[in-house]
Backbone of each chain as ProteinMPNN parsed JSONL, in Angstrom:
{"seq_chain_A": "MENRLEELRAEKGWTQQELGERVGVSRQTIISLERGRYNPSIQLAFRLARQFGIKIEELFICHEGEDGNA", "coords_chain_A": {"N_chain_A": [[-5.996, -16.949, -19.036], [-4.015, -16.909, -21.877], [-0.494, -15.788, -22.718], [1.995, -14.111, -24.825], [4.165, -13.347, -23.808], [6.842, -13.978, -22.525], [8.11, -15.373, -24.817], [8.042, -13.278, -26.814], [9.561, -11.432, -25.333], [11.863, -12.759, -25.103], [12.804, -12.681, -27.725], [13.337, -10.137, -28.464], [15.364, -9.886, -26.785], [15.523, -8.844, -24.077], [15.559, -8.333, -20.647], [13.515, -9.327, -17.719], [13.401, -7.242, -15.9], [14.02, -5.155, -17.475], [12.001, -5.085, -19.475], [10.06, -4.616, -17.425], [10.874, -1.92, -16.623], [10.539, -0.539, -18.96], [7.58, -0.573, -19.384], [6.602, 0.324, -16.914], [6.379, -1.175, -14.551], [6.855, -3.44, -11.879], [9.466, -6.134, -11.807], [8.513, -8.362, -10.578], [6.041, -8.296, -11.227], [6.046, -8.806, -14.041], [7.113, -11.113, -14.12], [4.973, -12.4, -12.858], [2.961, -12.007, -14.811], [3.904, -13.489, -17.056], [4.055, -16.032, -16.216], [1.137, -16.483, -16.108], [-0.107, -15.786, -13.98], [-1.23, -13.464, -13.283], [-3.551, -11.272, -14.406], [-3.321, -8.467, -16.748], [-4.153, -4.824, -16.479], [-6.224, -2.934, -18.866], [-4.878, -0.818, -19.773], [-1.861, -1.353, -19.223], [-1.81, -3.81, -20.531], [-1.991, -2.619, -23.33], [0.378, -0.921, -23.124], [2.234, -3.069, -23.155], [1.77, -4.303, -25.499], [2.329, -2.379, -27.35], [5.066, -1.987, -26.832], [6.218, -4.26, -27.98], [5.256, -4.057, -30.383], [2.962, -4.951, -31.668], [-0.534, -6.171, -31.947], [-2.998, -6.082, -29.151], [-4.475, -8.51, -29.11], [-2.768, -10.113, -30.276], [-0.825, -10.533, -28.71], [-2.171, -11.222, -26.079], [-4.061, -14.1, -25.237], [-7.141, -14.738, -24.818], [-9.443, -17.257, -23.647], [-12.847, -18.352, -24.246], [-15.063, -17.919, -21.937], [-13.348, -17.466, -19.681], [-12.272, -15.778, -16.707], [-11.396, -12.675, -14.916], [-8.758, -11.49, -12.974], [-8.408, -13.906, -10.432]], "CA_chain_A": [[-5.666, -16.267, -20.284], [-2.407, -17.136, -22.16], [0.112, -14.625, -23.374], [3.067, -14.583, -25.639], [5.234, -12.211, -23.37], [8.194, -14.608, -22.555], [8.721, -15.568, -26.139], [8.425, -12.137, -27.449], [10.73, -10.727, -24.703], [13.311, -13.368, -25.489], [13.297, -12.442, -29.2], [13.957, -8.83, -28.297], [16.56, -10.016, -25.883], [15.153, -7.847, -23.085], [15.297, -9.039, -19.354], [12.294, -9.153, -17.179], [13.696, -6.007, -15.204], [14.042, -4.345, -18.604], [10.766, -5.093, -19.846], [9.13, -3.748, -16.615], [11.102, -0.502, -16.602], [9.903, 0.051, -20.325], [6.077, -0.422, -19.387], [6.518, 0.948, -15.707], [5.904, -2.23, -13.634], [7.877, -4.231, -11.269], [10.055, -7.277, -12.33], [7.751, -9.425, -10.121], [4.566, -8.325, -12.276], [6.498, -9.258, -15.441], [7.175, -12.629, -13.759], [3.415, -13.051, -12.63], [2.388, -12.076, -16.19], [4.657, -14.421, -18.008], [3.369, -17.202, -15.577], [-0.284, -16.329, -16.231], [-1.05, -15.76, -12.509], [-1.863, -12.001, -13.111], [-4.091, -10.533, -15.808], [-2.968, -6.996, -16.858], [-5.225, -3.929, -16.764], [-6.001, -2.84, -20.406], [-3.62, 0.128, -20.094], [-0.672, -2.179, -19.304], [-1.918, -4.79, -21.913], [-1.814, -1.576, -24.506], [1.793, -0.568, -23.162], [3.097, -4.183, -23.267], [1.718, -4.487, -26.944], [3.117, -1.262, -28.043], [6.346, -2.244, -26.815], [6.448, -5.24, -29.059], [4.91, -3.445, -31.905], [1.956, -5.725, -31.894], [-2.011, -5.779, -31.323], [-3.292, -6.904, -27.865], [-4.865, -9.952, -29.248], [-1.703, -11.01, -30.674], [0.047, -10.805, -27.32], [-2.7, -11.98, -25.073], [-5.195, -14.89, -25.847], [-8.351, -14.896, -24.017], [-10.243, -18.227, -24.136], [-14.213, -18.126, -23.995], [-15.432, -18.463, -20.343], [-12.303, -17.292, -18.765], [-12.608, -14.57, -15.822], [-10.115, -11.966, -14.861], [-7.914, -11.971, -11.825], [-9.192, -14.644, -9.524]], "C_chain_A": [[-4.076, -16.468, -20.452], [-1.874, -15.83, -22.705], [1.497, -15.005, -23.917], [4.387, -13.872, -25.121], [6.512, -12.914, -23.198], [8.786, -14.83, -23.865], [9.01, -14.271, -26.748], [9.666, -11.371, -26.972], [11.876, -11.405, -24.981], [13.691, -13.079, -26.821], [13.945, -11.164, -29.19], [15.384, -8.762, -27.402], [16.694, -9.154, -24.537], [15.094, -9.05, -21.768], [14.064, -8.645, -18.669], [12.183, -7.55, -16.587], [13.296, -4.96, -16.369], [12.695, -4.041, -19.046], [9.836, -4.164, -18.692], [9.66, -2.303, -16.465], [10.378, 0.219, -17.959], [8.506, 0.302, -20.087], [5.683, 0.161, -18.037], [5.683, -0.096, -14.605], [7.164, -3.05, -13.032], [8.394, -5.234, -11.977], [9.044, -8.643, -11.895], [6.442, -9.334, -10.984], [4.876, -8.849, -13.533], [6.334, -10.925, -15.204], [5.644, -13.069, -13.899], [2.69, -13.138, -14.041], [2.619, -13.095, -16.985], [4.129, -15.933, -17.519], [1.892, -17.581, -15.785], [-0.957, -16.318, -15.081], [-1.63, -14.418, -12.334], [-2.277, -11.582, -14.535], [-3.962, -8.903, -15.762], [-4.23, -6.089, -17.003], [-4.894, -3.848, -18.284], [-4.847, -1.74, -20.642], [-2.293, -0.382, -19.997], [-0.767, -3.021, -20.476], [-1.397, -3.7, -23.232], [-0.317, -1.301, -24.585], [2.517, -1.712, -23.681], [2.923, -4.373, -25.101], [2.509, -3.517, -27.708], [4.541, -1.463, -28.04], [6.883, -3.375, -27.79], [5.984, -5.095, -30.659], [3.769, -4.326, -32.515], [0.552, -5.526, -31.492], [-1.842, -6.565, -30.051], [-3.478, -8.229, -28.247], [-3.91, -10.778, -29.793], [-0.732, -11.319, -29.75], [-0.776, -11.591, -26.25], [-3.884, -12.877, -25.705], [-6.249, -15.317, -24.83], [-9.338, -16.174, -24.4], [-11.877, -17.826, -23.494], [-14.293, -18.683, -22.688], [-14.531, -17.922, -19.537], [-12.662, -15.94, -17.978], [-11.206, -13.814, -15.76], [-9.512, -12.264, -13.649], [-8.629, -12.757, -10.754], [-9.244, -13.947, -8.035]], "O_chain_A": [[-3.181, -16.299, -19.623], [-2.61, -14.92, -23.089], [2.084, -16.024, -23.553], [5.431, -13.796, -25.768], [7.427, -12.374, -23.819], [9.954, -14.485, -24.04], [10.138, -14.081, -27.203], [10.528, -10.843, -27.673], [12.919, -10.765, -25.117], [14.877, -13.208, -27.123], [14.999, -11.002, -29.806], [16.216, -7.856, -27.366], [17.772, -8.842, -24.03], [14.729, -10.223, -21.845], [13.539, -7.595, -19.039], [11.213, -6.808, -16.739], [12.429, -4.098, -16.231], [12.253, -2.893, -19.014], [9.09, -3.236, -19.004], [8.816, -1.458, -16.165], [9.797, 1.304, -17.946], [8.078, 1.368, -20.53], [4.51, 0.51, -17.91], [4.639, 0.165, -14.007], [8.228, -3.244, -13.621], [7.767, -5.391, -13.024], [8.841, -9.637, -12.591], [5.888, -10.362, -11.373], [3.957, -9.374, -14.161], [5.674, -11.731, -15.86], [5.176, -13.832, -14.744], [1.988, -14.088, -14.387], [1.708, -13.635, -17.612], [3.848, -16.831, -18.313], [1.467, -18.731, -15.671], [-2.122, -16.7, -14.969], [-2.41, -14.175, -11.412], [-1.567, -11.553, -15.54], [-4.443, -8.214, -14.862], [-5.239, -6.515, -17.566], [-3.929, -4.321, -18.885], [-4.038, -1.809, -21.568], [-1.476, 0.167, -20.735], [0.095, -2.981, -21.355], [-0.489, -4.033, -23.994], [0.3, -1.36, -25.649], [3.362, -1.531, -24.558], [3.897, -4.553, -25.832], [3.27, -3.852, -28.615], [5.229, -1.193, -29.024], [7.994, -3.262, -28.308], [6.242, -5.733, -31.68], [3.646, -4.418, -33.736], [0.381, -4.658, -30.636], [-0.97, -7.399, -29.807], [-2.738, -9.104, -27.795], [-4.065, -11.998, -29.842], [0.098, -12.214, -29.903], [-0.241, -12.482, -25.591], [-4.591, -12.41, -26.599], [-6.056, -16.275, -24.081], [-9.992, -16.086, -25.439], [-12.053, -17.147, -22.483], [-13.725, -19.717, -22.337], [-14.962, -17.853, -18.386], [-13.298, -15.065, -18.566], [-10.175, -14.161, -16.335], [-9.742, -13.388, -13.205], [-9.52, -12.149, -10.162], [-9.89, -14.473, -7.129]]}, "seq_chain_B": "MRNQSSWRKNILTWGLVFVGLGVGVALLGLVLPRLGISLPEGLILGASVMLLILGFVSLLQYAYVRANPRAGQQMQIKENDERLQWIRARAGQRAYGLSGSLAFAVLIYTTFAGDVGLPALSGNALFFSLLAVVVIPFLAYIGALVYEQNHS", "coords_chain_B": {"N_chain_B": [[2.057, 7.682, -15.656], [3.706, 9.684, -13.243], [6.307, 12.223, -13.843], [9.983, 11.676, -12.839], [10.961, 13.866, -11.69], [8.784, 15.354, -10.671], [7.585, 13.544, -8.871], [9.58, 13.241, -7.073], [9.707, 15.777, -6.005], [7.365, 15.98, -4.752], [7.877, 14.068, -2.594], [9.654, 15.648, -1.204], [8.021, 17.751, -0.674], [6.105, 16.588, 1.22], [7.882, 15.821, 3.126], [8.78, 18.291, 4.205], [6.339, 19.483, 5.078], [5.639, 17.693, 7.078], [7.694, 17.891, 8.927], [7.492, 20.799, 9.213], [4.973, 20.64, 10.677], [5.54, 19.248, 12.78], [7.316, 20.686, 14.139], [5.731, 22.574, 14.656], [3.808, 21.63, 16.361], [5.264, 20.876, 18.48], [6.076, 23.815, 19.258], [3.66, 24.598, 20.047], [3.241, 23.188, 22.364], [5.009, 24.182, 23.91], [4.325, 27.145, 24.097], [1.56, 27.202, 24.841], [1.197, 26.139, 27.553], [2.227, 28.401, 28.843], [0.609, 30.438, 28.379], [-1.428, 29.676, 30.108], [-3.078, 27.683, 29.19], [-3.364, 24.26, 29.722], [-2.023, 21.42, 28.345], [-1.973, 17.887, 27.679], [1.028, 16.638, 28.354], [2.582, 14.293, 27.558], [1.094, 13.775, 24.986], [1.298, 15.845, 23.412], [4.191, 15.765, 23.186], [4.726, 13.192, 21.901], [3.063, 13.477, 19.52], [4.457, 15.372, 18.15], [7.099, 14.124, 18.009], [6.472, 12.092, 16.255], [5.755, 13.189, 13.927], [7.894, 14.531, 13.233], [9.664, 12.499, 12.802], [8.375, 11.3, 10.763], [8.535, 13.245, 8.765], [11.681, 13.547, 8.415], [12.145, 11.186, 7.635], [11.005, 11.266, 5.219], [12.379, 13.4, 4.05], [14.892, 12.296, 4.198], [14.602, 10.208, 2.082], [14.073, 11.71, 0.014], [16.58, 12.863, -0.336], [18.04, 10.501, -0.994], [16.959, 9.533, -3.236], [17.445, 11.548, -5.037], [20.219, 11.684, -5.137], [20.606, 9.137, -6.317], [19.251, 8.361, -9.158], [18.639, 6.149, -10.432], [17.589, 4.241, -8.571], [15.78, 5.785, -7.323], [13.954, 5.522, -9.669], [13.263, 2.972, -9.536], [11.999, 2.525, -7.163], [9.851, 4.569, -7.511], [8.498, 3.062, -9.514], [7.813, 0.637, -8.282], [6.097, 1.768, -6.281], [3.982, 2.642, -7.913], [3.255, 0.121, -9.318], [0.944, -1.675, -10.586], [0.038, -4.324, -10.111], [0.895, -4.559, -7.511], [-0.607, -2.565, -6.171], [-3.118, -3.764, -6.629], [-3.0, -6.123, -5.139], [-2.754, -4.932, -2.76], [-5.094, -3.357, -2.519], [-6.752, -5.967, -2.496], [-6.008, -7.084, -0.318], [-6.693, -5.319, 1.628], [-9.526, -5.031, 1.393], [-10.135, -7.65, 2.337], [-9.398, -7.54, 5.034], [-10.903, -5.25, 5.729], [-13.514, -6.289, 5.704], [-13.194, -8.397, 7.751], [-12.662, -6.512, 9.791], [-15.074, -5.418, 10.144], [-16.803, -7.293, 10.71], [-15.99, -8.221, 13.247], [-16.11, -6.111, 14.683], [-18.889, -5.824, 14.72], [-19.655, -8.113, 15.941], [-18.723, -7.726, 18.677], [-19.957, -5.434, 19.164], [-22.747, -6.422, 19.223], [-22.314, -8.278, 21.187], [-21.693, -6.749, 23.733], [-23.988, -5.345, 23.785], [-26.202, -7.197, 24.151], [-25.433, -9.246, 25.832], [-25.868, -9.012, 28.728], [-28.839, -9.844, 28.621], [-28.99, -12.425, 27.968], [-27.531, -13.798, 30.012], [-24.925, -14.037, 29.714], [-21.607, -13.238, 30.723], [-20.803, -9.672, 31.101], [-18.924, -7.301, 29.066], [-16.418, -5.498, 30.448], [-14.206, -3.247, 31.653], [-10.913, -4.516, 31.765], [-11.424, -6.705, 29.933], [-13.203, -5.467, 27.908], [-11.284, -3.824, 26.825], [-9.5, -5.271, 25.702], [-10.895, -6.905, 23.826], [-11.62, -4.489, 22.066], [-9.137, -3.925, 21.207], [-8.573, -6.338, 19.964], [-10.221, -6.101, 17.757], [-9.081, -4.209, 16.47], [-6.298, -5.113, 16.132], [-6.496, -7.655, 14.849], [-7.529, -7.491, 12.204], [-5.501, -6.093, 11.187], [-3.426, -7.882, 11.164], [-4.476, -9.722, 9.629], [-4.496, -8.329, 7.233], [-1.834, -8.07, 6.759], [-1.152, -10.627, 6.417], [-2.669, -11.529, 4.328], [-1.393, -9.797, 2.452], [1.16, -10.856, 1.986], [0.445, -13.603, 1.272], [-0.913, -12.967, -1.048], [1.121, -11.867, -2.758], [2.958, -14.115, -2.794], [1.424, -15.847, -4.248], [0.187, -14.522, -6.464]], "CA_chain_B": [[2.889, 7.744, -14.466], [4.314, 11.198, -13.084], [7.83, 12.009, -14.288], [10.519, 11.377, -11.559], [11.291, 15.161, -10.86], [7.691, 15.777, -9.913], [7.492, 12.513, -7.915], [10.771, 13.572, -6.08], [9.139, 16.996, -5.583], [6.231, 15.341, -4.074], [8.228, 13.495, -1.465], [10.239, 16.646, -0.609], [6.87, 18.661, -0.101], [5.477, 16.062, 2.221], [8.817, 15.984, 4.245], [8.805, 19.643, 4.612], [4.991, 19.471, 5.622], [5.605, 16.998, 8.167], [8.724, 18.71, 9.541], [6.844, 22.06, 9.654], [3.654, 20.305, 11.667], [6.166, 18.613, 13.933], [7.863, 21.853, 14.872], [4.552, 23.6, 15.083], [3.097, 21.164, 17.663], [6.116, 21.157, 19.794], [6.114, 25.006, 19.805], [2.357, 24.919, 20.779], [3.283, 22.472, 23.42], [5.802, 24.975, 24.685], [3.737, 28.25, 24.14], [0.27, 27.134, 25.326], [1.153, 26.169, 29.105], [2.594, 29.755, 29.311], [-0.583, 31.19, 28.337], [-2.409, 29.269, 31.05], [-3.686, 26.476, 28.72], [-2.59, 23.162, 29.876], [-2.334, 20.168, 27.512], [-1.26, 16.625, 28.189], [2.337, 16.992, 27.905], [2.759, 13.143, 26.485], [0.246, 13.623, 23.73], [2.081, 16.805, 22.446], [5.537, 15.212, 22.904], [4.487, 12.089, 21.138], [2.611, 13.791, 18.162], [5.492, 16.377, 17.532], [8.148, 13.384, 17.6], [5.913, 11.276, 15.176], [5.405, 14.095, 12.726], [9.192, 15.07, 12.97], [10.055, 11.35, 12.383], [7.885, 11.072, 9.175], [9.245, 14.245, 7.962], [12.94, 13.455, 8.306], [12.088, 9.952, 6.668], [10.724, 11.714, 3.746], [13.427, 14.086, 3.626], [16.098, 11.336, 3.73], [14.01, 9.417, 1.172], [14.242, 12.642, -0.744], [18.072, 12.737, -0.713], [18.591, 9.328, -1.496], [16.381, 9.195, -4.583], [17.921, 12.487, -5.84], [21.428, 11.118, -5.35], [20.568, 7.648, -7.088], [18.165, 8.432, -9.995], [18.348, 4.712, -10.898], [17.254, 3.546, -7.428], [14.553, 6.618, -7.405], [13.02, 4.998, -10.619], [12.625, 1.517, -9.187], [10.995, 2.875, -5.916], [8.548, 4.883, -8.238], [7.784, 1.992, -10.308], [6.952, -0.099, -7.247], [4.864, 2.712, -5.724], [2.726, 2.773, -9.09], [3.018, -0.983, -9.836], [-0.72, -1.938, -10.568], [-0.114, -5.616, -9.546], [0.95, -4.362, -5.871], [-1.824, -1.889, -5.833], [-4.296, -4.831, -6.61], [-2.635, -7.079, -3.919], [-2.916, -4.022, -1.518], [-6.732, -3.286, -2.482], [-7.536, -7.06, -2.073], [-5.838, -7.55, 1.133], [-7.663, -4.211, 2.475], [-10.97, -5.544, 1.404], [-10.352, -8.762, 3.266], [-9.061, -6.918, 6.355], [-12.155, -4.24, 5.997], [-14.705, -7.33, 6.073], [-13.007, -9.06, 8.882], [-12.836, -5.801, 10.857], [-16.486, -5.009, 10.144], [-17.549, -8.506, 11.106], [-15.486, -8.35, 14.581], [-16.743, -4.768, 15.483], [-20.349, -6.202, 14.825], [-19.758, -9.286, 17.071], [-18.278, -7.053, 19.824], [-21.1, -4.497, 19.681], [-23.852, -7.171, 19.694], [-22.126, -8.925, 22.623], [-21.806, -5.851, 24.64], [-25.582, -5.042, 24.015], [-27.229, -8.228, 24.569], [-24.733, -10.099, 26.773], [-26.685, -9.276, 29.939], [-30.168, -10.241, 28.384], [-29.01, -13.948, 27.899], [-26.823, -14.324, 31.049], [-23.492, -14.084, 29.571], [-20.716, -12.171, 31.302], [-20.534, -8.464, 30.421], [-17.526, -6.901, 28.794], [-16.119, -4.359, 30.964], [-12.715, -2.917, 32.084], [-9.861, -5.136, 30.623], [-12.0, -7.366, 28.73], [-13.689, -4.613, 26.879], [-10.183, -3.04, 26.265], [-8.696, -6.507, 24.912], [-11.882, -7.058, 22.854], [-11.372, -3.402, 21.202], [-8.028, -4.423, 20.996], [-8.618, -7.519, 19.062], [-10.922, -5.634, 16.59], [-8.076, -3.446, 15.618], [-5.096, -5.882, 15.671], [-6.625, -9.078, 14.155], [-7.762, -7.22, 10.907], [-4.369, -5.492, 10.692], [-2.449, -8.976, 11.084], [-5.144, -10.436, 8.442], [-4.159, -7.635, 6.18], [-0.414, -8.374, 6.431], [-1.19, -12.139, 6.01], [-3.165, -11.501, 3.06], [-0.285, -9.105, 1.53], [2.29, -12.068, 2.012], [-0.351, -14.69, 0.62], [-0.98, -12.696, -2.522], [2.631, -11.742, -3.239], [3.401, -15.286, -3.397], [0.286, -16.536, -5.243], [-0.367, -13.889, -7.826]], "C_chain_B": [[3.639, 9.191, -14.463], [5.78, 11.003, -13.326], [8.382, 12.116, -12.925], [10.733, 12.512, -10.818], [9.905, 15.628, -10.204], [7.285, 14.725, -8.64], [8.382, 13.062, -6.664], [10.319, 14.969, -5.258], [8.19, 16.779, -4.515], [6.749, 14.825, -2.59], [9.144, 14.702, -0.576], [9.143, 17.552, -0.097], [6.387, 18.07, 1.444], [6.589, 16.025, 3.431], [8.731, 17.316, 4.826], [7.642, 19.906, 5.58], [5.025, 18.943, 6.979], [6.454, 17.595, 9.223], [8.025, 19.979, 10.378], [5.721, 21.634, 10.812], [4.477, 19.873, 12.82], [6.775, 19.943, 14.815], [6.744, 22.643, 15.327], [3.892, 22.993, 16.411], [4.024, 21.257, 18.742], [6.222, 22.625, 20.148], [4.755, 25.21, 20.459], [2.57, 24.449, 22.307], [4.051, 23.345, 24.421], [4.992, 26.313, 25.336], [2.483, 28.28, 24.987], [0.285, 26.903, 26.866], [1.385, 27.453, 29.608], [1.501, 30.664, 29.323], [-1.703, 30.597, 29.271], [-3.371, 28.072, 30.305], [-3.021, 25.29, 28.709], [-2.989, 22.06, 29.021], [-1.671, 19.028, 28.118], [0.234, 16.7, 27.363], [2.906, 15.64, 26.872], [2.297, 13.193, 25.057], [1.17, 14.596, 23.018], [3.477, 16.195, 22.131], [5.366, 14.124, 21.67], [3.97, 12.42, 19.615], [3.589, 14.397, 17.386], [6.792, 15.349, 17.183], [7.579, 12.675, 16.295], [5.883, 12.136, 13.795], [7.107, 14.273, 12.325], [9.871, 13.724, 12.438], [9.703, 11.153, 10.695], [8.473, 12.053, 8.35], [10.583, 13.963, 7.607], [12.978, 12.088, 7.293], [11.978, 10.45, 5.408], [11.983, 12.56, 3.098], [14.729, 13.203, 3.256], [15.823, 10.561, 2.341], [14.416, 10.296, -0.238], [15.779, 12.748, -1.459], [18.663, 11.884, -1.217], [18.097, 9.185, -2.941], [17.06, 10.489, -5.536], [19.491, 12.258, -6.071], [21.64, 9.777, -6.302], [19.285, 7.658, -7.985], [17.672, 7.041, -10.368], [17.332, 4.177, -9.727], [15.705, 4.37, -7.292], [13.519, 6.036, -8.539], [12.587, 3.809, -10.175], [11.859, 1.686, -8.282], [9.735, 3.595, -6.587], [7.831, 3.837, -8.956], [7.111, 0.966, -9.304], [5.946, 0.466, -6.284], [3.799, 2.488, -6.625], [2.561, 1.29, -9.488], [1.473, -1.451, -9.714], [-0.725, -3.165, -10.023], [-0.091, -5.368, -7.76], [-0.222, -3.621, -5.578], [-2.921, -2.923, -6.006], [-4.204, -5.758, -5.607], [-3.227, -6.28, -2.764], [-4.513, -3.985, -1.327], [-7.396, -4.593, -2.006], [-7.265, -7.388, -0.886], [-6.639, -6.465, 2.115], [-8.95, -4.607, 2.574], [-11.042, -6.625, 2.237], [-10.22, -8.122, 4.887], [-10.426, -5.989, 6.85], [-13.291, -5.192, 6.427], [-14.626, -8.025, 7.539], [-13.33, -7.876, 10.284], [-14.278, -5.422, 11.144], [-17.315, -6.208, 11.109], [-17.25, -8.439, 12.783], [-16.214, -7.082, 15.302], [-18.314, -5.067, 15.722], [-20.45, -7.028, 15.98], [-19.526, -8.556, 18.382], [-19.518, -6.175, 20.163], [-22.3, -5.278, 20.037], [-23.685, -7.847, 21.022], [-22.311, -7.848, 23.685], [-23.312, -5.498, 24.634], [-26.498, -6.053, 24.515], [-26.625, -9.184, 25.451], [-25.551, -10.353, 28.244], [-27.967, -9.86, 29.672], [-30.078, -11.632, 28.485], [-27.958, -14.655, 28.985], [-25.513, -14.645, 30.715], [-22.666, -12.832, 30.253], [-20.414, -10.925, 30.575], [-19.224, -8.059, 30.369], [-17.384, -5.771, 29.428], [-14.678, -4.404, 31.458], [-11.826, -3.612, 31.057], [-10.188, -6.009, 29.538], [-12.527, -6.705, 27.488], [-12.521, -4.011, 26.074], [-9.714, -4.065, 25.27], [-9.71, -6.726, 23.649], [-11.818, -5.932, 21.863], [-10.246, -3.515, 20.558], [-7.777, -5.239, 19.718], [-9.051, -6.966, 17.68], [-9.972, -4.729, 15.702], [-6.65, -4.406, 15.128], [-5.456, -7.283, 14.582], [-6.906, -8.696, 12.613], [-6.297, -6.722, 10.344], [-3.261, -6.847, 10.446], [-3.124, -9.79, 9.756], [-4.667, -9.625, 7.222], [-2.676, -7.807, 5.742], [-0.26, -9.656, 5.996], [-1.599, -12.193, 4.473], [-2.202, -10.756, 1.858], [0.74, -10.227, 1.039], [1.548, -13.232, 1.119], [-0.39, -14.298, -0.805], [0.001, -12.499, -3.083], [3.243, -12.977, -3.683], [2.417, -16.111, -4.304], [-0.196, -15.85, -6.327], [0.729, -13.235, -8.694]], "O_chain_B": [[4.077, 9.731, -15.479], [6.399, 9.961, -13.109], [7.708, 12.493, -11.967], [10.748, 12.482, -9.588], [9.981, 16.3, -9.175], [6.748, 15.12, -7.605], [7.952, 13.263, -5.528], [10.569, 15.156, -4.067], [8.262, 17.396, -3.452], [6.136, 15.121, -1.564], [9.265, 14.592, 0.644], [9.376, 18.132, 0.963], [6.297, 18.72, 2.485], [6.217, 16.185, 4.593], [8.598, 17.381, 6.048], [7.82, 20.429, 6.68], [4.55, 19.56, 7.933], [5.983, 17.799, 10.342], [7.97, 20.172, 11.592], [5.646, 22.335, 11.821], [4.032, 20.184, 13.925], [6.635, 20.062, 16.032], [6.834, 23.339, 16.339], [3.514, 23.691, 17.351], [3.666, 21.671, 19.845], [6.462, 22.839, 21.336], [4.701, 25.985, 21.414], [2.196, 25.106, 23.278], [3.8, 23.279, 25.625], [4.93, 26.589, 26.534], [2.289, 29.213, 25.767], [-0.609, 27.465, 27.5], [0.88, 27.769, 30.685], [1.417, 31.572, 30.15], [-2.846, 31.043, 29.172], [-4.346, 27.624, 30.909], [-2.15, 25.098, 27.86], [-4.176, 21.744, 28.936], [-0.853, 19.195, 29.022], [0.455, 16.787, 26.155], [3.466, 15.788, 25.786], [2.947, 12.756, 24.108], [1.806, 14.179, 22.05], [3.883, 16.121, 20.971], [5.9, 14.32, 20.578], [4.368, 11.771, 18.647], [3.719, 14.147, 16.188], [7.497, 15.633, 16.215], [8.282, 12.716, 15.285], [6.001, 11.593, 12.696], [7.475, 14.139, 11.158], [10.708, 13.907, 11.555], [10.459, 10.945, 9.745], [8.913, 11.728, 7.247], [10.81, 14.108, 6.405], [13.743, 12.003, 6.332], [12.771, 10.124, 4.525], [12.444, 12.424, 1.964], [15.432, 13.368, 2.259], [16.755, 10.325, 1.572], [14.902, 9.817, -1.262], [16.076, 12.726, -2.653], [19.689, 12.089, -1.864], [18.863, 8.72, -3.786], [17.147, 10.313, -6.752], [19.992, 12.629, -7.132], [22.685, 9.497, -6.889], [18.306, 7.016, -7.607], [16.485, 6.799, -10.584], [16.261, 3.691, -10.091], [14.651, 3.744, -7.18], [12.313, 6.093, -8.302], [11.413, 3.54, -10.432], [10.821, 1.029, -8.367], [8.619, 3.224, -6.226], [6.601, 3.796, -8.957], [5.981, 0.525, -9.515], [5.138, -0.194, -5.63], [2.706, 2.148, -6.173], [1.519, 1.148, -10.128], [0.954, -1.533, -8.6], [-1.668, -3.263, -9.238], [-0.869, -5.877, -6.953], [-0.914, -4.063, -4.661], [-3.818, -2.707, -5.19], [-5.24, -6.242, -5.151], [-4.013, -6.759, -1.948], [-5.118, -4.415, -0.345], [-8.386, -4.551, -1.276], [-8.125, -7.979, -0.233], [-7.116, -6.786, 3.203], [-9.545, -4.582, 3.651], [-12.036, -6.659, 2.963], [-11.058, -8.367, 5.754], [-10.893, -5.981, 7.989], [-13.964, -4.921, 7.422], [-15.572, -8.2, 8.306], [-13.923, -8.113, 11.337], [-14.636, -5.138, 12.287], [-18.181, -6.018, 11.963], [-18.195, -8.591, 13.557], [-16.801, -7.173, 16.38], [-18.918, -4.648, 16.71], [-21.203, -6.753, 16.915], [-20.309, -8.896, 19.269], [-20.03, -6.189, 21.283], [-22.926, -4.945, 21.043], [-24.596, -8.0, 21.836], [-23.141, -8.095, 24.56], [-23.797, -5.377, 25.759], [-27.463, -5.775, 25.227], [-27.399, -10.042, 25.873], [-25.808, -11.438, 28.765], [-28.348, -10.528, 30.634], [-31.008, -12.197, 29.061], [-27.602, -15.828, 28.874], [-24.926, -15.503, 31.375], [-23.07, -11.669, 30.276], [-19.816, -11.003, 29.502], [-18.411, -8.287, 31.265], [-18.162, -4.874, 29.1], [-14.066, -5.457, 31.638], [-11.884, -3.428, 29.841], [-9.549, -6.135, 28.493], [-12.403, -7.137, 26.342], [-12.648, -3.717, 24.885], [-9.547, -3.747, 24.093], [-9.239, -6.704, 22.512], [-11.958, -6.305, 20.698], [-10.22, -3.24, 19.358], [-7.06, -4.967, 18.755], [-8.452, -7.243, 16.64], [-10.087, -4.566, 14.487], [-6.121, -4.374, 14.017], [-4.699, -7.731, 13.721], [-6.55, -9.514, 11.765], [-5.979, -6.941, 9.175], [-2.368, -6.765, 9.603], [-2.407, -10.401, 8.964], [-4.441, -10.257, 6.19], [-2.329, -7.707, 4.565], [0.671, -9.923, 5.236], [-0.97, -12.784, 3.596], [-2.238, -11.042, 0.661], [1.044, -10.409, -0.14], [2.226, -13.74, 0.225], [-0.004, -15.057, -1.694], [-0.017, -12.983, -4.215], [3.928, -13.043, -4.703], [2.833, -17.013, -5.03], [-0.937, -16.411, -7.134], [0.434, -12.712, -9.769]]}, "name": "protein", "num_of_chains": 2, "seq": "MENRLEELRAEKGWTQQELGERVGVSRQTIISLERGRYNPSIQLAFRLARQFGIKIEELFICHEGEDGNAMRNQSSWRKNILTWGLVFVGLGVGVALLGLVLPRLGISLPEGLILGASVMLLILGFVSLLQYAYVRANPRAGQQMQIKENDERLQWIRARAGQRAYGLSGSLAFAVLIYTTFAGDVGLPALSGNALFFSLLAVVVIPFLAYIGALVYEQNHS"}
């Protein structure tokens, strides 16, 4: 699953730490999300999308046939 | 996520509970022998020391996060971080599977070793086999935690 987290975070001028604090996760989790190594829960995905004021599907792009966390 | 003051209160409560239990167990160790009930001294001492340590660690943690709200916020985030919880669950699942397999293997061996002419597990061999059933899954858990931290 791809996401636009890094791009949108940069636009807002937030650090990974700052974004993590805003949505209640660690900086390491933000790093993993940005690198596409971790897929968030639906609650976290909503919290992230809300932070950027966009819809989940605008933030996360899930291609057909993709699984969850391996 | 709970707010920080209720999270802090929870740490304080557990600290007081552990200290209370530690003092209670120590008092039992002192009082019961005088009533003619003998208890293994080492066990009572060990249990009360362990409970007191757990209690004081929680109380110290409470004092620290109260004095440093920012550090407390970071600790709370780490404690509730969904990726870390997922990693712990995954590592635990692996350790549980391994533990079940090892326990089953030791059980089958001790039950049927005699029937097929294999040396029976007794004394030290049995002790170390049981120790391995506990220690190996624990090491696997730690290894899986480290691996997942670096690969997810």
